[in-house]
DOMAR-909125 format. One record per residue (C-alpha): residue in three letters; x, y, z. Coordinates in steps of 0.1 Angstrom, whole numbers, plus 5000, padded with zeros to 4 digits. Each point is the difference from the previous one (the first is absolute). Last residue first. Example, Ala and Ser with C-alpha at 12.3 -4.5 7.8 and 13.67 -1.06 7.14 Angstrom:
<sites>
SER513749895071ALA498649665007
</sites>
This chain:
<sites>
UNK510953125047UNK503149914980UNK500049655014UNK496649954986UNK497349845021UNK497349754990UNK501249964964UNK497449774984UNK499849674982UNK496749824994UNK501649704983UNK503349815002UNK500249694978UNK503049855018UNK501750015034UNK503149845013UNK500449935037UNK502450055028UNK499749955038UNK499649625000UNK503349924983UNK501949814974UNK497249894976UNK498650354997UNK496350005009UNK497650064971UNK497650305000UNK497250104977UNK499350374999UNK498150295015UNK501750345004UNK501050265025UNK503050234999UNK502050215025UNK502750204983UNK503649965012UNK501549914967UNK498050174973UNK496649964984UNK499550134965UNK499349654987UNK496850015021UNK497549924973UNK502649784982UNK500049755029UNK503549935014UNK500949654990UNK501049775029UNK501749965034UNK498549975034UNK501650065035UNK498949915035UNK500750275027UNK496449975014UNK499150334984UNK501149894966UNK503350074982UNK499550034963UNK502749904974UNK498850144966UNK500749894965UNK499650244970UNK500049824966UNK502050104969UNK498150004967UNK499749694978UNK502250004968UNK500549625002UNK498249855030UNK501449995035UNK499950385007UNK503150155016UNK499750065037UNK499950345017UNK500350015037UNK498050165029UNK501049965036UNK498650035035UNK496450104990UNK498150035033UNK497049775006UNK496349934997UNK498749664990UNK496849864985UNK499749634995UNK499149794970UNK499149635000
</sites>
């Protein structure tokens, strides 16, 4: 199922697209309130978000094989910037 999370963006990286001529993809490392972390594609609707911004989104999560405090997310929906670092 899908879960909704809120957290602080800890890191944003650019990864090359996998298919020929596909555009680069923004990936985000998000630190949740319980100090767990999630990693996945930054939704296009909040692509202007920066490190330090608090974001919220709904996604499907899969635990990382090497730990209980990290997960990977996919298919993020309903993204929003709750609080901007610049505010």
